[in-house]
N, CA, C, O and the ligand as a Tripos MOL2 file, in Angstrom:
@<TRIPOS>MOLECULE
protein
  285   283    72     0     0
PROTEIN
NO_CHARGES

@<TRIPOS>ATOM
      1 N         223.3570  -89.1540   50.6270 N.3       1 MET1
      2 CA        222.5800  -90.0110   49.7270 C.3       1 MET1
      3 C         222.6530  -91.4560   50.2010 C.2       1 MET1
      4 O         223.6900  -91.9280   50.6680 O.2       1 MET1
      5 N         221.5480  -92.1270   50.0690 N.am      2 ARG2
      6 CA        221.4470  -93.4730   50.5930 C.3       2 ARG2
      7 C         221.9020  -94.5170   49.5660 C.2       2 ARG2
      8 O         221.4330  -94.5300   48.4280 O.2       2 ARG2
      9 N         222.8160  -95.3840   49.9860 N.am      3 THR3
     10 CA        223.3320  -96.3880   49.0500 C.3       3 THR3
     11 C         222.8940  -97.8040   49.4060 C.2       3 THR3
     12 O         223.2890  -98.7620   48.7410 O.2       3 THR3
     13 N         222.0790  -97.9410   50.4510 N.am      4 THR4
     14 CA        221.5050  -99.2550   50.7630 C.3       4 THR4
     15 C         219.9830  -99.1440   50.6940 C.2       4 THR4
     16 O         219.4280  -98.0870   50.9950 O.2       4 THR4
     17 N         219.3080 -100.2130   50.3040 N.am      5 PRO5
     18 CA        217.8430 -100.1400   50.2020 C.3       5 PRO5
     19 C         217.2050  -99.8720   51.5640 C.2       5 PRO5
     20 O         217.7910 -100.1770   52.6030 O.2       5 PRO5
     21 N         216.0100  -99.3020   51.5510 N.am      6 TYR6
     22 CA        215.2530  -99.0940   52.7910 C.3       6 TYR6
     23 C         214.7310 -100.4350   53.2810 C.2       6 TYR6
     24 O         214.2900 -101.2620   52.4840 O.2       6 TYR6
     25 N         214.7800 -100.6510   54.5800 N.am      7 ARG7
     26 CA        214.1800 -101.8750   55.1270 C.3       7 ARG7
     27 C         212.6690 -101.7310   55.1320 C.2       7 ARG7
     28 O         211.9460 -102.6960   54.8850 O.2       7 ARG7
     29 N         212.1930 -100.5280   55.4120 N.am      8 ASP8
     30 CA        210.7640 -100.2480   55.3860 C.3       8 ASP8
     31 C         210.5920  -98.8140   54.8930 C.2       8 ASP8
     32 O         210.7050  -97.8570   55.6590 O.2       8 ASP8
     33 N         210.3220  -98.6920   53.6180 N.am      9 VAL9
     34 CA        210.3040  -97.3550   52.9970 C.3       9 VAL9
     35 C         209.1540  -96.4870   53.5360 C.2       9 VAL9
     36 O         209.2030  -95.2610   53.4330 O.2       9 VAL9
     37 N         208.1250  -97.1200   54.1080 N.am     10 THR10
     38 CA        206.9990  -96.3460   54.6350 C.3      10 THR10
     39 C         207.3780  -95.6060   55.9250 C.2      10 THR10
     40 O         206.6130  -94.7700   56.4060 O.2      10 THR10
     41 N         208.5420  -95.9070   56.4790 N.am     11 ARG11
     42 CA        208.9940  -95.1900   57.6760 C.3      11 ARG11
     43 C         209.8800  -94.0050   57.3050 C.2      11 ARG11
     44 O         210.3010  -93.2310   58.1660 O.2      11 ARG11
     45 N         210.1560  -93.8780   56.0080 N.am     12 ALA12
     46 CA        210.9790  -92.7560   55.5360 C.3      12 ALA12
     47 C         210.0720  -91.6720   54.9470 C.2      12 ALA12
     48 O         208.9100  -91.9240   54.6290 O.2      12 ALA12
     49 N         210.6260  -90.4620   54.8080 N.am     13 LYS13
     50 CA        209.8610  -89.3760   54.1970 C.3      13 LYS13
     51 C         210.2130  -89.2800   52.7150 C.2      13 LYS13
     52 O         211.3440  -89.5440   52.3070 O.2      13 LYS13
     53 N         209.2270  -88.9020   51.9320 N.am     14 CYS14
     54 CA        209.4390  -88.7030   50.5040 C.3      14 CYS14
     55 C         210.5880  -87.7060   50.3040 C.2      14 CYS14
     56 O         210.5730  -86.6150   50.8750 O.2      14 CYS14
     57 N         211.5690  -88.0790   49.5000 N.am     15 GLY15
     58 CA        212.7310  -87.2230   49.2820 C.3      15 GLY15
     59 C         212.4070  -85.9420   48.5330 C.2      15 GLY15
     60 O         213.2270  -85.0250   48.4830 O.2      15 GLY15
     61 N         211.2300  -85.8740   47.9570 N.am     16 ARG16
     62 CA        210.8770  -84.7040   47.1620 C.3      16 ARG16
     63 C         209.9930  -83.7330   47.9200 C.2      16 ARG16
     64 O         210.2080  -82.5220   47.8690 O.2      16 ARG16
     65 N         208.9820  -84.2680   48.6350 N.am     17 CYS17
     66 CA        208.0260  -83.3420   49.2600 C.3      17 CYS17
     67 C         207.8640  -83.5560   50.7720 C.2      17 CYS17
     68 O         207.2140  -82.7480   51.4350 O.2      17 CYS17
     69 N         208.4410  -84.6220   51.3220 N.am     18 GLY18
     70 CA        208.3730  -84.8130   52.7700 C.3      18 GLY18
     71 C         207.1810  -85.6060   53.2680 C.2      18 GLY18
     72 O         207.0560  -85.8400   54.4700 O.2      18 GLY18
     73 N         206.3030  -86.0240   52.3670 N.am     19 GLU19
     74 CA        205.1650  -86.8760   52.7700 C.3      19 GLU19
     75 C         205.6850  -88.2650   53.1410 C.2      19 GLU19
     76 O         206.8660  -88.5700   52.9690 O.2      19 GLU19
     77 N         204.7890  -89.0900   53.6500 N.am     20 ARG20
     78 CA        205.1820  -90.4440   54.0190 C.3      20 ARG20
     79 C         205.6230  -91.2400   52.7820 C.2      20 ARG20
     80 O         204.9240  -91.2590   51.7690 O.2      20 ARG20
     81 N         206.7670  -91.8830   52.8740 N.am     21 GLY21
     82 CA        207.2770  -92.6830   51.7620 C.3      21 GLY21
     83 C         206.4050  -93.8920   51.5040 C.2      21 GLY21
     84 O         205.8350  -94.4690   52.4300 O.2      21 GLY21
     85 N         206.3050  -94.2700   50.2520 N.am     22 GLU22
     86 CA        205.5170  -95.4440   49.9140 C.3      22 GLU22
     87 C         206.2550  -96.3250   48.9160 C.2      22 GLU22
     88 O         206.0660  -97.5410   48.8940 O.2      22 GLU22
     89 N         207.0880  -95.7150   48.1000 N.am     23 TYR23
     90 CA        207.8150  -96.4630   47.0850 C.3      23 TYR23
     91 C         209.2870  -96.1450   47.1640 C.2      23 TYR23
     92 O         209.6850  -95.0460   47.5490 O.2      23 TYR23
     93 N         210.0900  -97.1260   46.7940 N.am     24 GLU24
     94 CA        211.5210  -96.9090   46.7470 C.3      24 GLU24
     95 C         211.9230  -96.7090   45.2980 C.2      24 GLU24
     96 O         211.5100  -97.4630   44.4170 O.2      24 GLU24
     97 N         212.7160  -95.7080   45.0630 N.am     25 TRP25
     98 CA        213.1570  -95.3950   43.7130 C.3      25 TRP25
     99 C         214.6720  -95.4700   43.7080 C.2      25 TRP25
    100 O         215.3300  -94.8990   44.5780 O.2      25 TRP25
    101 N         215.2190  -96.1650   42.7390 N.am     26 SER26
    102 CA        216.6670  -96.3370   42.7440 C.3      26 SER26
    103 C         217.3890  -95.2950   41.8960 C.2      26 SER26
    104 O         218.4770  -95.5480   41.3800 O.2      26 SER26
    105 N         216.7810  -94.1370   41.7610 N.am     27 GLY27
    106 CA        217.4670  -93.0020   41.1580 C.3      27 GLY27
    107 C         217.7840  -93.1480   39.6830 C.2      27 GLY27
    108 O         217.2480  -94.0290   39.0100 O.2      27 GLY27
    109 N         218.6360  -92.3040   39.1900 N.am     28 VAL28
    110 CA        219.0330  -92.3310   37.7830 C.3      28 VAL28
    111 C         220.5400  -92.5610   37.6950 C.2      28 VAL28
    112 O         221.2770  -92.2980   38.6460 O.2      28 VAL28
    113 N         220.9820  -93.0510   36.5480 N.am     29 CYS29
    114 CA        222.3880  -93.4190   36.3650 C.3      29 CYS29
    115 C         223.3410  -92.2710   36.6730 C.2      29 CYS29
    116 O         224.4090  -92.4960   37.2420 O.2      29 CYS29
    117 N         222.9740  -91.0370   36.3050 N.am     30 ALA30
    118 CA        223.8940  -89.9070   36.4380 C.3      30 ALA30
    119 C         224.2820  -89.6250   37.8790 C.2      30 ALA30
    120 O         225.3660  -89.0970   38.1250 O.2      30 ALA30
    121 N         223.4300  -89.9610   38.8390 N.am     31 GLU31
    122 CA        223.7560  -89.6440   40.2310 C.3      31 GLU31
    123 C         224.4420  -90.8110   40.9320 C.2      31 GLU31
    124 O         224.8270  -90.6880   42.0950 O.2      31 GLU31
    125 N         224.6000  -91.9310   40.2500 N.am     32 ARG32
    126 CA        225.1120  -93.1270   40.9190 C.3      32 ARG32
    127 C         226.6120  -93.1160   41.1510 C.2      32 ARG32
    128 O         227.0760  -93.3830   42.2590 O.2      32 ARG32
    129 N         227.3670  -92.8090   40.1140 N.am     33 ARG33
    130 CA        228.8260  -92.8500   40.2210 C.3      33 ARG33
    131 C         229.2860  -94.1960   40.7900 C.2      33 ARG33
    132 O         230.0740  -94.2500   41.7340 O.2      33 ARG33
    133 N         228.7820  -95.2690   40.1990 N.am     34 GLY34
    134 CA        229.2350  -96.6010   40.6000 C.3      34 GLY34
    135 C         228.3940  -97.2530   41.6760 C.2      34 GLY34
    136 O         228.5220  -98.4530   41.9160 O.2      34 GLY34
    137 N         227.5230  -96.4730   42.3380 N.am     35 LYS35
    138 CA        226.6660  -97.0510   43.3650 C.3      35 LYS35
    139 C         225.2180  -96.7310   43.0620 C.2      35 LYS35
    140 O         224.9130  -95.7110   42.4450 O.2      35 LYS35
    141 N         224.3310  -97.6010   43.4960 N.am     36 ILE36
    142 CA        222.9100  -97.3080   43.3250 C.3      36 ILE36
    143 C         222.4600  -96.4130   44.4700 C.2      36 ILE36
    144 O         222.7510  -96.6970   45.6320 O.2      36 ILE36
    145 N         221.7550  -95.3390   44.1510 N.am     37 ILE37
    146 CA        221.2550  -94.4050   45.1550 C.3      37 ILE37
    147 C         219.7570  -94.6600   45.3530 C.2      37 ILE37
    148 O         219.0020  -94.7070   44.3810 O.2      37 ILE37
    149 N         219.3340  -94.8220   46.5890 N.am     38 TYR38
    150 CA        217.9240  -95.0980   46.8770 C.3      38 TYR38
    151 C         217.2200  -93.8690   47.4240 C.2      38 TYR38
    152 O         217.7620  -93.1360   48.2510 O.2      38 TYR38
    153 N         216.0090  -93.6620   46.9480 N.am     39 HIS39
    154 CA        215.1850  -92.5570   47.4170 C.3      39 HIS39
    155 C         213.8220  -93.0850   47.8380 C.2      39 HIS39
    156 O         213.3170  -94.0510   47.2650 O.2      39 HIS39
    157 N         213.2350  -92.4500   48.8340 N.am     40 ALA40
    158 CA        211.8510  -92.7550   49.1870 C.3      40 ALA40
    159 C         210.9640  -91.7740   48.4300 C.2      40 ALA40
    160 O         211.2780  -90.5880   48.3220 O.2      40 ALA40
    161 N         209.8640  -92.2800   47.9120 N.am     41 LEU41
    162 CA        208.8970  -91.4110   47.2370 C.3      41 LEU41
    163 C         207.5090  -91.6860   47.7900 C.2      41 LEU41
    164 O         207.1670  -92.8400   48.0520 O.2      41 LEU41
    165 N         206.7030  -90.6430   47.9720 N.am     42 CYS42
    166 CA        205.3110  -90.8440   48.3550 C.3      42 CYS42
    167 C         204.5350  -91.2700   47.1030 C.2      42 CYS42
    168 O         205.0810  -91.2250   46.0000 O.2      42 CYS42
    169 N         203.2960  -91.6730   47.2540 N.am     43 SER43
    170 CA        202.5770  -92.1870   46.0840 C.3      43 SER43
    171 C         202.3290  -91.1090   45.0300 C.2      43 SER43
    172 O         202.3610  -91.4040   43.8360 O.2      43 SER43
    173 N         202.0810  -89.8610   45.4500 N.am     44 ALA44
    174 CA        201.8320  -88.7890   44.4800 C.3      44 ALA44
    175 C         203.0910  -88.5000   43.6640 C.2      44 ALA44
    176 O         203.0130  -88.3300   42.4470 O.2      44 ALA44
    177 N         204.2370  -88.4460   44.3170 N.am     45 CYS45
    178 CA        205.4860  -88.1460   43.6100 C.3      45 CYS45
    179 C         205.9070  -89.3260   42.7400 C.2      45 CYS45
    180 O         206.4570  -89.1360   41.6550 O.2      45 CYS45
    181 N         205.6470  -90.5490   43.2170 N.am     46 ASP46
    182 CA        205.9570  -91.7300   42.4240 C.3      46 ASP46
    183 C         205.1760  -91.7070   41.1190 C.2      46 ASP46
    184 O         205.7030  -91.9920   40.0430 O.2      46 ASP46
    185 N         203.8960  -91.3560   41.2530 N.am     47 ARG47
    186 CA        203.0260  -91.2900   40.0950 C.3      47 ARG47
    187 C         203.5040  -90.2190   39.1100 C.2      47 ARG47
    188 O         203.5210  -90.4310   37.8980 O.2      47 ARG47
    189 N         203.8900  -89.0670   39.6580 N.am     48 GLU48
    190 CA        204.3680  -87.9700   38.8220 C.3      48 GLU48
    191 C         205.6490  -88.3390   38.0830 C.2      48 GLU48
    192 O         205.8100  -88.0260   36.9030 O.2      48 GLU48
    193 N         206.5600  -89.0090   38.7930 N.am     49 ALA49
    194 CA        207.8280  -89.4100   38.1940 C.3      49 ALA49
    195 C         207.5920  -90.4240   37.0780 C.2      49 ALA49
    196 O         208.1960  -90.3250   36.0100 O.2      49 ALA49
    197 N         206.7250  -91.3860   37.3190 N.am     50 ASN50
    198 CA        206.4060  -92.3890   36.3050 C.3      50 ASN50
    199 C         205.8100  -91.7360   35.0660 C.2      50 ASN50
    200 O         206.2070  -92.0290   33.9380 O.2      50 ASN50
    201 N         204.8590  -90.8560   35.2940 N.am     51 GLU51
    202 CA        204.1650  -90.2120   34.1880 C.3      51 GLU51
    203 C         205.1280  -89.3530   33.3620 C.2      51 GLU51
    204 O         205.0880  -89.3500   32.1320 O.2      51 GLU51
    205 N         205.9810  -88.6350   34.0660 N.am     52 MET52
    206 CA        206.9440  -87.7660   33.4070 C.3      52 MET52
    207 C         207.8840  -88.5740   32.5050 C.2      52 MET52
    208 O         208.1180  -88.2120   31.3520 O.2      52 MET52
    209 N         208.4110  -89.6620   33.0440 N.am     53 LEU53
    210 CA        209.3390  -90.4830   32.2720 C.3      53 LEU53
    211 C         208.6420  -91.1960   31.1180 C.2      53 LEU53
    212 O         209.2000  -91.3090   30.0270 O.2      53 LEU53
    213 N         207.4410  -91.6700   31.3550 N.am     54 LEU54
    214 CA        206.6990  -92.3550   30.2960 C.3      54 LEU54
    215 C         206.4000  -91.4060   29.1400 C.2      54 LEU54
    216 O         206.4910  -91.7850   27.9720 O.2      54 LEU54
    217 N         206.0440  -90.1760   29.4750 N.am     55 LYS55
    218 CA        205.7600  -89.1760   28.4340 C.3      55 LYS55
    219 C         207.0040  -88.8950   27.6060 C.2      55 LYS55
    220 O         206.9430  -88.7870   26.3810 O.2      55 LYS55
    221 N         208.1240  -88.7810   28.2900 N.am     56 TRP56
    222 CA        209.3740  -88.5150   27.6040 C.3      56 TRP56
    223 C         209.7480  -89.6960   26.7120 C.2      56 TRP56
    224 O         210.2320  -89.5120   25.5950 O.2      56 TRP56
    225 N         209.5200  -90.9070   27.2140 N.am     57 PHE57
    226 CA        209.9610  -92.0970   26.4990 C.3      57 PHE57
    227 C         209.0080  -92.5000   25.3830 C.2      57 PHE57
    228 O         209.4370  -92.8040   24.2700 O.2      57 PHE57
    229 N         207.7110  -92.5010   25.6860 N.am     58 TYR58
    230 CA        206.7430  -93.0330   24.7250 C.3      58 TYR58
    231 C         205.9280  -91.9630   24.0090 C.2      58 TYR58
    232 O         205.3280  -92.2320   22.9680 O.2      58 TYR58
    233 N         205.9050  -90.7590   24.5570 N.am     59 GLY59
    234 CA        204.9980  -89.7420   24.0420 C.3      59 GLY59
    235 C         203.7130  -89.7720   24.8630 C.2      59 GLY59
    236 O         203.4220  -90.7500   25.5510 O.2      59 GLY59
    237 N         202.9530  -88.6870   24.7790 N.am     60 VAL60
    238 CA        201.8050  -88.4920   25.6510 C.3      60 VAL60
    239 C         200.7290  -89.5730   25.5130 C.2      60 VAL60
    240 O         200.1870  -90.0400   26.5150 O.2      60 VAL60
    241 N         200.4220  -89.9690   24.2780 N.am     61 GLY61
    242 CA        199.3450  -90.9400   24.0460 C.3      61 GLY61
    243 C         199.5690  -92.2550   24.7500 C.2      61 GLY61
    244 O         198.7230  -92.7110   25.5200 O.2      61 GLY61
    245 N         200.7100  -92.8670   24.4870 N.am     62 LYS62
    246 CA        201.0430  -94.1590   25.0830 C.3      62 LYS62
    247 C         201.2160  -94.0270   26.6000 C.2      62 LYS62
    248 O         200.8100  -94.9160   27.3490 O.2      62 LYS62
    249 N         201.8120  -92.9300   27.0500 N.am     63 ALA63
    250 CA        202.0210  -92.7040   28.4810 C.3      63 ALA63
    251 C         200.6880  -92.6580   29.2240 C.2      63 ALA63
    252 O         200.5420  -93.2520   30.2920 O.2      63 ALA63
    253 N         199.7280  -91.9520   28.6550 N.am     64 THR64
    254 CA        198.4100  -91.8370   29.2700 C.3      64 THR64
    255 C         197.7490  -93.2040   29.3610 C.2      64 THR64
    256 O         197.1020  -93.5320   30.3550 O.2      64 THR64
    257 N         197.9210  -93.9940   28.3090 N.am     65 GLU65
    258 CA        197.3670  -95.3420   28.2760 C.3      65 GLU65
    259 C         197.9990  -96.2160   29.3740 C.2      65 GLU65
    260 O         197.2870  -96.9320   30.0770 O.2      65 GLU65
    261 N         199.2980  -96.1620   29.5190 N.am     66 ILE66
    262 CA        199.9810  -96.9680   30.5460 C.3      66 ILE66
    263 C         199.6010  -96.5000   31.9400 C.2      66 ILE66
    264 O         199.3690  -97.3240   32.8250 O.2      66 ILE66
    265 N         199.5330  -95.1830   32.1510 N.am     67 MET67
    266 CA        199.2290  -94.6440   33.4740 C.3      67 MET67
    267 C         197.8090  -94.9920   33.9220 C.2      67 MET67
    268 O         197.5200  -95.0380   35.1180 O.2      67 MET67
    269 N         196.9400  -95.2310   32.9650 N.am     68 ARG68
    270 CA        195.5740  -95.5930   33.2960 C.3      68 ARG68
    271 C         195.5330  -96.8940   34.1250 C.2      68 ARG68
    272 O         194.6600  -97.0630   34.9760 O.2      68 ARG68
    273 N         196.4640  -97.7870   33.8720 N.am     69 GLY69
    274 CA        196.4940  -99.0540   34.5910 C.3      69 GLY69
    275 C         197.3880  -99.0300   35.8120 C.2      69 GLY69
    276 O         197.6200 -100.0720   36.4250 O.2      69 GLY69
    277 N         197.8970  -97.8580   36.1820 N.am     70 TYR70
    278 CA        198.8510  -97.7760   37.2850 C.3      70 TYR70
    279 C         198.2410  -97.0970   38.4980 C.2      70 TYR70
    280 O         197.8280  -95.9400   38.4280 O.2      70 TYR70
    281 N         198.1880  -97.8080   39.5950 N.am     71 GLU71
    282 CA        197.6470  -97.1970   40.8310 C.3      71 GLU71
    283 C         198.7190  -97.0270   41.8840 C.2      71 GLU71
    284 O         198.4390  -96.5320   42.9760 O.2      71 GLU71
    285 ZN        206.3230  -86.8110   47.6210 Zn       72 ZN72
@<TRIPOS>BOND
     1     1     2 1
     2     2     3 1
     3     3     4 2
     4     3     5 am
     5     5     6 1
     6     6     7 1
     7     7     8 2
     8     7     9 am
     9     9    10 1
    10    10    11 1
    11    11    12 2
    12    11    13 am
    13    13    14 1
    14    14    15 1
    15    15    16 2
    16    15    17 am
    17    17    18 1
    18    18    19 1
    19    19    20 2
    20    19    21 am
    21    21    22 1
    22    22    23 1
    23    23    24 2
    24    23    25 am
    25    25    26 1
    26    26    27 1
    27    27    28 2
    28    27    29 am
    29    29    30 1
    30    30    31 1
    31    31    32 2
    32    31    33 am
    33    33    34 1
    34    34    35 1
    35    35    36 2
    36    35    37 am
    37    37    38 1
    38    38    39 1
    39    39    40 2
    40    39    41 am
    41    41    42 1
    42    42    43 1
    43    43    44 2
    44    43    45 am
    45    45    46 1
    46    46    47 1
    47    47    48 2
    48    47    49 am
    49    49    50 1
    50    50    51 1
    51    51    52 2
    52    51    53 am
    53    53    54 1
    54    54    55 1
    55    55    56 2
    56    55    57 am
    57    57    58 1
    58    58    59 1
    59    59    60 2
    60    59    61 am
    61    61    62 1
    62    62    63 1
    63    63    64 2
    64    63    65 am
    65    65    66 1
    66    66    67 1
    67    67    68 2
    68    67    69 am
    69    69    70 1
    70    70    71 1
    71    71    72 2
    72    71    73 am
    73    73    74 1
    74    74    75 1
    75    75    76 2
    76    75    77 am
    77    77    78 1
    78    78    79 1
    79    79    80 2
    80    79    81 am
    81    81    82 1
    82    82    83 1
    83    83    84 2
    84    83    85 am
    85    85    86 1
    86    86    87 1
    87    87    88 2
    88    87    89 am
    89    89    90 1
    90    90    91 1
    91    91    92 2
    92    91    93 am
    93    93    94 1
    94    94    95 1
    95    95    96 2
    96    95    97 am
    97    97    98 1
    98    98    99 1
    99    99   100 2
   100    99   101 am
   101   101   102 1
   102   102   103 1
   103   103   104 2
   104   103   105 am
   105   105   106 1
   106   106   107 1
   107   107   108 2
   108   107   109 am
   109   109   110 1
   110   110   111 1
   111   111   112 2
   112   111   113 am
   113   113   114 1
   114   114   115 1
   115   115   116 2
   116   115   117 am
   117   117   118 1
   118   118   119 1
   119   119   120 2
   120   119   121 am
   121   121   122 1
   122   122   123 1
   123   123   124 2
   124   123   125 am
   125   125   126 1
   126   126   127 1
   127   127   128 2
   128   127   129 am
   129   129   130 1
   130   130   131 1
   131   131   132 2
   132   131   133 am
   133   133   134 1
   134   134   135 1
   135   135   136 2
   136   135   137 am
   137   137   138 1
   138   138   139 1
   139   139   140 2
   140   139   141 am
   141   141   142 1
   142   142   143 1
   143   143   144 2
   144   143   145 am
   145   145   146 1
   146   146   147 1
   147   147   148 2
   148   147   149 am
   149   149   150 1
   150   150   151 1
   151   151   152 2
   152   151   153 am
   153   153   154 1
   154   154   155 1
   155   155   156 2
   156   155   157 am
   157   157   158 1
   158   158   159 1
   159   159   160 2
   160   159   161 am
   161   161   162 1
   162   162   163 1
   163   163   164 2
   164   163   165 am
   165   165   166 1
   166   166   167 1
   167   167   168 2
   168   167   169 am
   169   169   170 1
   170   170   171 1
   171   171   172 2
   172   171   173 am
   173   173   174 1
   174   174   175 1
   175   175   176 2
   176   175   177 am
   177   177   178 1
   178   178   179 1
   179   179   180 2
   180   179   181 am
   181   181   182 1
   182   182   183 1
   183   183   184 2
   184   183   185 am
   185   185   186 1
   186   186   187 1
   187   187   188 2
   188   187   189 am
   189   189   190 1
   190   190   191 1
   191   191   192 2
   192   191   193 am
   193   193   194 1
   194   194   195 1
   195   195   196 2
   196   195   197 am
   197   197   198 1
   198   198   199 1
   199   199   200 2
   200   199   201 am
   201   201   202 1
   202   202   203 1
   203   203   204 2
   204   203   205 am
   205   205   206 1
   206   206   207 1
   207   207   208 2
   208   207   209 am
   209   209   210 1
   210   210   211 1
   211   211   212 2
   212   211   213 am
   213   213   214 1
   214   214   215 1
   215   215   216 2
   216   215   217 am
   217   217   218 1
   218   218   219 1
   219   219   220 2
   220   219   221 am
   221   221   222 1
   222   222   223 1
   223   223   224 2
   224   223   225 am
   225   225   226 1
   226   226   227 1
   227   227   228 2
   228   227   229 am
   229   229   230 1
   230   230   231 1
   231   231   232 2
   232   231   233 am
   233   233   234 1
   234   234   235 1
   235   235   236 2
   236   235   237 am
   237   237   238 1
   238   238   239 1
   239   239   240 2
   240   239   241 am
   241   241   242 1
   242   242   243 1
   243   243   244 2
   244   243   245 am
   245   245   246 1
   246   246   247 1
   247   247   248 2
   248   247   249 am
   249   249   250 1
   250   250   251 1
   251   251   252 2
   252   251   253 am
   253   253   254 1
   254   254   255 1
   255   255   256 2
   256   255   257 am
   257   257   258 1
   258   258   259 1
   259   259   260 2
   260   259   261 am
   261   261   262 1
   262   262   263 1
   263   263   264 2
   264   263   265 am
   265   265   266 1
   266   266   267 1
   267   267   268 2
   268   267   269 am
   269   269   270 1
   270   270   271 1
   271   271   272 2
   272   271   273 am
   273   273   274 1
   274   274   275 1
   275   275   276 2
   276   275   277 am
   277   277   278 1
   278   278   279 1
   279   279   280 2
   280   279   281 am
   281   281   282 1
   282   282   283 1
   283   283   284 2
@<TRIPOS>SUBSTRUCTURE
     1 MET1         2 RESIDUE 1 A MET
     2 ARG2         6 RESIDUE 1 A ARG
     3 THR3        10 RESIDUE 1 A THR
     4 THR4        14 RESIDUE 1 A THR
     5 PRO5        18 RESIDUE 1 A PRO
     6 TYR6        22 RESIDUE 1 A TYR
     7 ARG7        26 RESIDUE 1 A ARG
     8 ASP8        30 RESIDUE 1 A ASP
     9 VAL9        34 RESIDUE 1 A VAL
    10 THR10       38 RESIDUE 1 A THR
    11 ARG11       42 RESIDUE 1 A ARG
    12 ALA12       46 RESIDUE 1 A ALA
    13 LYS13       50 RESIDUE 1 A LYS
    14 CYS14       54 RESIDUE 1 A CYS
    15 GLY15       58 RESIDUE 1 A GLY
    16 ARG16       62 RESIDUE 1 A ARG
    17 CYS17       66 RESIDUE 1 A CYS
    18 GLY18       70 RESIDUE 1 A GLY
    19 GLU19       74 RESIDUE 1 A GLU
    20 ARG20       78 RESIDUE 1 A ARG
    21 GLY21       82 RESIDUE 1 A GLY
    22 GLU22       86 RESIDUE 1 A GLU
    23 TYR23       90 RESIDUE 1 A TYR
    24 GLU24       94 RESIDUE 1 A GLU
    25 TRP25       98 RESIDUE 1 A TRP
    26 SER26      102 RESIDUE 1 A SER
    27 GLY27      106 RESIDUE 1 A GLY
    28 VAL28      110 RESIDUE 1 A VAL
    29 CYS29      114 RESIDUE 1 A CYS
    30 ALA30      118 RESIDUE 1 A ALA
    31 GLU31      122 RESIDUE 1 A GLU
    32 ARG32      126 RESIDUE 1 A ARG
    33 ARG33      130 RESIDUE 1 A ARG
    34 GLY34      134 RESIDUE 1 A GLY
    35 LYS35      138 RESIDUE 1 A LYS
    36 ILE36      142 RESIDUE 1 A ILE
    37 ILE37      146 RESIDUE 1 A ILE
    38 TYR38      150 RESIDUE 1 A TYR
    39 HIS39      154 RESIDUE 1 A HIS
    40 ALA40      158 RESIDUE 1 A ALA
    41 LEU41      162 RESIDUE 1 A LEU
    42 CYS42      166 RESIDUE 1 A CYS
    43 SER43      170 RESIDUE 1 A SER
    44 ALA44      174 RESIDUE 1 A ALA
    45 CYS45      178 RESIDUE 1 A CYS
    46 ASP46      182 RESIDUE 1 A ASP
    47 ARG47      186 RESIDUE 1 A ARG
    48 GLU48      190 RESIDUE 1 A GLU
    49 ALA49      194 RESIDUE 1 A ALA
    50 ASN50      198 RESIDUE 1 A ASN
    51 GLU51      202 RESIDUE 1 A GLU
    52 MET52      206 RESIDUE 1 A MET
    53 LEU53      210 RESIDUE 1 A LEU
    54 LEU54      214 RESIDUE 1 A LEU
    55 LYS55      218 RESIDUE 1 A LYS
    56 TRP56      222 RESIDUE 1 A TRP
    57 PHE57      226 RESIDUE 1 A PHE
    58 TYR58      230 RESIDUE 1 A TYR
    59 GLY59      234 RESIDUE 1 A GLY
    60 VAL60      238 RESIDUE 1 A VAL
    61 GLY61      242 RESIDUE 1 A GLY
    62 LYS62      246 RESIDUE 1 A LYS
    63 ALA63      250 RESIDUE 1 A ALA
    64 THR64      254 RESIDUE 1 A THR
    65 GLU65      258 RESIDUE 1 A GLU
    66 ILE66      262 RESIDUE 1 A ILE
    67 MET67      266 RESIDUE 1 A MET
    68 ARG68      270 RESIDUE 1 A ARG
    69 GLY69      274 RESIDUE 1 A GLY
    70 TYR70      278 RESIDUE 1 A TYR
    71 GLU71      282 RESIDUE 1 A GLU
    72 ZN72       285 GROUP 0 **** ****
């Protein structure tokens, strides 16, 4: 697991599906154990992760509204 940020995340592969990385995600608290863990995500997986968390946090209506403005 990576504990330092990517210098250029587009040169890394998405940690979930292997596509070209586009966004850096600093993981979730449970996997940190005192350190921040960095992951590369492609744009499709980044979008999916955002949508999933927004739905869980705000509910479907508000999540859909927020995702509309997210590219
Ligand atoms: Zn991906």
